[in-house]
N, C-alpha and C positions, 0 to 999 in steps of 0.2 A: 555173566561177567564176574561175579564174586567180588571179593575185597581187593583193594589196590595197595601196592607198595610203590612209593614214589622214589625214583632215582634222584640223584643230586641235581641233575639239570632241570628237573621239574620242580624241585624245592626252590631253586634259584628263581625260576620263572614265576612261580606262585608268590614268592616273596616280593619280587618286583611289581607284581599286580596287586599287592596288599591283600591277598586271599588268606586270611588267618584261620578261618574256620573250616578248612577242608578236613575231611575225615579219612583216615587210612593209616598206613604203616610206612615206616622207613627203617633203615638199619643203622646201627651204631657207626658203620663205615661211612654212610652218607653224612652223618652228623659230624664226624671227624673231618670230612672233606669240606663241609659247609656249616660251621658252628653257629652261624646266625639263625639257623632254623630251630635250634634248641629252645630258645625262649619265644620265638615268633609264633610258631604254630600251636594252636590251642588243643587240637584234637588228633594229633599224630602220635601213634604209639611206636615206641622204639623196640626193635627186635635185635637181640644178641644171638650170634651163631651158637649152635650146639655141636657136639661131636658128630651127630648125624649129618649136619650141614657140611662139615668138613669132608666126611666120607663121600657124600653125594657130589661134592665139588671135584673130588679126584675122578669119580666115574665120568662126570661131565667133561672134565679136561681131557681125559683119554679119548672120549668120543669126538670131541672137537679136533683134536690133533689128527685123528684117523681120517677126517674129511679135509684136513689141511686148512682149518679155520679156527685157530686158537684165539681166545679173547683174553683180556687182562685178568689176572688172578682175583682181584677184588670184585670184578664183575661176575666171575664164576661163582664166588661165594654168595653174592647177592642173588644170583639166579638160583642157586641151590636152596637158599632160604625160601624164596618164592615157591619153588617147586615142592619142597617138603611141606610147606604150610598151605599149599593150594591157593596162593595169592597171585593175582595178575600184576605184572610189572608195567609201569609206565616210565618210559625213557626215550630220549631222543637219540641215544647211541645206536646206530644202525648195526653195529657188530653183534648185538643181541639176536639179530635175525638168524645167525648161524645156529643158535640154540634151538630155534624152531625146526631146523633141519634134522637135528638128532633127537629132539623130544617133541613129537608132534602135538602133545597136549599141553605144552608150555604156552601160557597166555601172555602176550606182549602187546602193548599199545604204545603208539608214539604220539598220538594226538589226544589231548585231554577231552576234547569235545566228543570223541568216540566212546568215552566211558560214562559220560553224564546221562 
């Protein structure tokens, strides 16, 4: 399974459940989208994109357009960060399934119970 990067929808869900002590990662983009997470979670590490992540994002975007399944730019960046750092992504956004079609080693979970 490896280490987990939490997408915004899971940060919101865990906040609602008062789960402060989860361990893992999120991106600065997720915190911009949901700033309540900044002070709430005790053990979440924040990842900032690198030039390598932007380059990987372009490769992914091209691949997704080729199969007719583009996804939002911010989610492409989050995916690239996960891919480059070999992190598993947990998200309820089903459009990430398209990434699995072009990168068969991309690790995606939609249910928190599946990773526990």
